TORMI-671170 format. One line per 4 residues: for each residue x, z, y of C-alpha. Coordinates in steps of 0.25 Angstrom, whole numbers, always signed. Each point is the difference from the previous one (the first is absolute). Layout:
X Z Y; ... $
// end
This chain:
+517 +137 +133; -9 +8 +11; -13 +5 -4; -8 +6 +13 $
-15 +1 +4; -4 -8 +10; -6 +10 +10; +14 +6 -1 $
+9 -13 +3; -11 -6 +11; +1 +12 +7; +16 +1 +1 $
+1 -13 +3; -12 +0 +11; +9 +10 +6; +14 -6 -2 $
-3 -14 +4; -4 +4 +14; +15 -2 +3; +2 -13 -5 $
-2 -11 +8; -1 -17 -1; +11 -5 +6; +11 -11 -1 $
+9 +12 -4; -3 +1 -15; +3 +15 -2; -11 +4 +11 $
-9 -6 -10; +4 +7 -13; -4 +12 -8; +10 +6 -9 $
-3 +7 -13; +10 +10 -6; -5 +7 -12; +9 +8 -11 $
-6 +6 -15; -3 +13 +9; -12 -4 +3; +2 -3 +16 $
-3 -12 +6; +5 -3 +14; -6 -10 +9; +7 -4 +13 $
+0 -9 +12; +8 -3 +11; -5 -8 +14; +12 +1 +9 $
-5 +14 +7; -6 +9 -12; +4 +3 -14; -11 +4 -8 $
+0 +5 -14; -13 +4 -9; +3 +8 -14; -10 +2 -11 $
+1 +3 -14; -1 -11 -11; +2 -2 -15; +14 -8 -1 $
+8 -4 -13; +13 -7 +8; +6 +0 +12; -5 -10 +11 $
+5 -4 +14; -7 -13 +7; -5 -4 +13; -12 -10 +1 $
-10 -3 +12; -6 +12 +5; -14 -5 +6; -2 -10 -13 $
+2 +12 -10; -9 +9 +7; -11 -11 +1; +2 -3 -15 $
-1 +15 -3; -13 +2 +8; -8 -10 -10; +5 +7 -11 $
-7 +14 -8; +4 +11 -9; +14 +0 -7; +11 -10 +6 $
+12 -5 -8; +12 -5 +8; +13 -8 -8; +10 -8 +2 $
+0 -14 -4; +12 -9 +3; +1 -1 +14; -16 +6 +3 $
-6 +13 -1; -14 -1 -7; -11 +7 +2; -10 +1 -9 $
-13 +9 -1; -11 -3 -13; -1 -14 +0; +5 -4 +14 $
+15 -4 +2; +9 -2 +12; +12 -6 +3; +10 +3 +12 $
+14 -6 +2; +11 +11 +2; +7 -2 +13; +15 +3 +0 $
+2 +7 +14; +3 +14 +1; -7 +8 +10; +3 +15 +6 $
-6 +10 -8; -2 +15 +1; +8 +8 -10; +6 +14 +1 $
+4 +2 +14; +6 +13 +6; -11 +4 +8; -2 +13 +9 $
-14 +3 +3; -7 +2 +13; -14 +5 -1; -11 -2 -10 $
-14 -4 +5; -14 +1 -6; -6 -14 +0; -12 +5 +9 $
+12 +5 +10; +7 -16 +0; -13 -7 +2; -4 +8 +11 $
+14 -2 +6; -3 -16 -2; -11 +1 +10; +12 -3 +10 $
+2 -13 -7; -9 -9 +8; +7 +4 +14; +12 -6 -5 $
+5 -13 +8; -1 -13 -8; +6 -7 +10; +16 -4 -5 $
+5 +0 +13; -2 +14 +1; +8 +5 -13; +2 +13 +3 $
-16 +3 +0; +0 -7 -12; +0 +13 -8; -7 +12 -6 $
+8 +11 +5; +0 +14 -7; +6 +12 +5; +1 +11 -10 $
+2 +14 +4; +1 +13 -10; -16 +3 +2; -4 -14 +5 $
-1 -14 +0; -4 -8 +12; -3 -16 -1; +2 -9 +13 $
-3 -14 +2; -1 -10 +14; -2 -14 +4; +5 +3 +15 $
-17 +0 +3; -4 +12 -9; +4 +10 -9; -3 +8 -12 $
+5 +14 -5; -3 +7 -11; +4 +15 -3; +0 +7 -15 $
+4 +14 -5; +11 -2 -11; +12 +9 -7; +9 -10 +7 $
+17 -1 -1; +9 +11 +7; +3 -9 +12; -7 -10 +7 $
+0 -14 -6; -5 -15 +6; -3 -10 -7; -6 -14 +5 $
-7 -8 -11; +1 -14 +2; -16 -5 +3; -2 -8 -13 $
+6 +11 -8; -8 +10 +6; -12 -9 -3; +2 -2 -13 $
+3 +15 -2; -12 +3 +6; -8 -9 -10; +7 +6 -11 $
-4 +16 +1; -13 +5 -3; -5 +14 +2; +4 +6 -13 $
+13 -4 +0; +14 +8 +2; +10 -8 +10; +14 +4 +1 $
+10 -6 +10; +16 +0 -2; +13 -6 +5; +10 -6 -9 $
+8 -5 +12; +0 -2 +16; -13 -7 +5; -3 +0 -16 $
-13 +7 -4; -8 +0 -13; -14 +3 -3; -5 +4 -12 $
-16 +1 -3; -5 +6 -12; -13 +5 -5; +0 +6 -16 $
-12 -1 -1; -2 -15 +1; +14 -2 -5; +5 -5 +12 $
+15 -1 +3; +5 -11 +11; +12 +1 +9; +2 -7 +13 $
+13 -1 +8; +4 -6 +12; +10 -1 +11; -5 +5 +14 $
+2 -2 +14; +12 +6 +8; -7 -4 +13; -5 +12 +9 $
-16 +0 -1; -5 +7 +14; -6 +11 -5; +3 +10 +10 $
-6 -9 +11; -13 +0 -8; +0 +16 -1; +0 -1 +15 $
-10 -10 +2; -9 +9 -9; +4 +13 +7; -1 -6 +16 $
-14 -6 -6; -4 +14 -4; +3 +6 +13; -5 -11 +8 $
-15 +1 -6; -10 -1 +11; -11 -3 -11; -2 +5 -15 $
-10 -6 -9; -3 +2 -14; -9 -12 -7; -4 -2 -13 $
+9 -11 -8; -11 -8 -5; -6 +0 +14; +11 -5 +5 $
+4 -11 -11; -14 -6 +3; +3 -2 +14; +13 -7 -4 $
-6 -8 -8; -10 -5 +11; +11 -1 +10; +6 -10 -11 $
-13 -7 -2; +0 -4 +15; +14 -9 -2; +8 +10 +7 $
+10 +12 -1; -2 +6 +15; -7 +13 -3; -5 +9 +11 $
-1 +15 -3; -7 +9 +11; -3 +15 +2; -10 +3 +10 $
-8 +14 +1; +5 +3 -13; -6 -14 -8; +10 -8 -7 $
-2 -15 +2; +6 -11 -6; -1 -17 +3; +6 -14 -2 $
+4 -7 +13; -11 -11 +2; +3 -14 -7; -8 -12 -2 $
-5 +6 -11; -6 +11 +8; +4 +17 +0; +0 +12 -9 $
-3 +12 +5; -3 +13 -8; -1 +15 +3; +9 +7 -10 $
-4 +11 -9; +9 +12 +5; +2 +10 +12; +11 -2 +12 $
+5 +11 +9; +8 +0 +11; -1 -11 +13; -6 -12 +0 $
+9 -11 -5; +1 -14 -5; +11 -11 -7; +1 -13 -5 $
+8 -2 -14; +1 -8 -11; -10 +1 -12; +9 -4 -10 $
+9 +11 +5; -12 +9 -1; -4 -4 -13; +14 +3 -7 $
-2 +14 +7; -14 +4 -5; +1 -8 -13; +12 +11 -4 $
-11 +11 +4; -13 +8 -6; -10 +7 +5; +0 +4 +15 $
+13 -4 +9; +4 +3 +13; +5 -10 +11; +8 +5 +12 $
-1 -9 +12; +8 +2 +14; -2 -10 +12; -1 -13 -8 $
+15 -4 +2; +6 +10 -9; +0 +0 -17; -12 +4 -7 $
+1 +10 -10; -9 -1 -14; +1 +12 -8; -7 +7 -13 $
+7 +10 -8; +15 -3 -2; +0 -15 +5; +1 -5 +12 $
-1 -13 +8; +7 -4 +13; -6 -13 +5; +4 -6 +14 $
-12 -4 +10; -2 -14 +4; +1 -3 +15; -13 -9 +1 $
-1 -6 +14; -13 -4 +7; -9 +4 -12; -12 +6 +4 $
-5 +15 -5; -10 -3 -12; -7 +12 +4; -3 -2 +15 $
-14 +8 +0; +11 +13 -1; +5 -5 +14; -14 +0 +6 $
+1 +9 +14; -7 +13 -3; -11 +4 +9; -1 +16 +4 $
-13 +5 +6; +0 +10 +10; -5 +14 -5; -13 +2 +5 $
-2 +12 +8; -9 +12 -5; -13 +3 +8 $
// end
């Protein structure tokens, strides 16, 4: 029999079952429980792409190894409180807490589980560092025909790690300082795996990246204060991610900047919501005489126009862009952010600290300038002669 506190079992199940799937393949929807009398319970799930394992301490008087439906076990445990007892009776797993007793059918199906793999360490990150790198994730492609872009691309050097993702219309870039490997290592994490990882890592965690073979990577997530011990493994993509092209786009955009805007994140987010309220994604940003303006295209609903809180330097400029892409970038920033504009036909940069987003402009034909008053003809009065 296994004895464990409800909060410990719930926390472990809540993490590991995110790697399970409701599928016609029974193995993908299972959680396997392995425990010996040493008091270490291992919970394992596998969804065809990701293998996950959570470890927690229990009191146990026998060796147990069974598989049951993952989401059902999680749902049952969520209804319980205090101390829980798990035991085997015939072909069932019994979950008992106080007067509550639930029976789950044991499934005779094997799933891949993480054991004591021969691993080589690549880098160890603070949870805050990994969460910062995850700001690049929203820019990854969700188009199945662009498999090479359905990744979070990580580049580890001896003192930095760079995260990149792109969808062909925009790209995200984050750079963080770390103690990395002696030789550069690139890892292209599958998008679904990277998203799962980002939901499991918290600020106070420690994240250790290891490799157990060609294109096989393992992430260990630990927090001793919370007794958190998670391990996730996946096979990465061997496709060539356009990392160098993204760096070239960023460099060219910086070098050809004609207008440099510094605006407040809250002011820009409010304006983006105004654009969305008009039922359009077409967003116009204009700099004129140091003033930064933003507007939606004109729709049947109306037109949003606003003056942003911030300043601008350089030449007057304007550009059309997608509110959806702009929103991704702005949500990754806090406080003041910089926008670099060229001639309306080249990439726009959104920058804040160690984060950079590249957004391709929209080519909008025949749309009127939402701020026509700026184009009014200035009348210059002749100087009056001195008497």
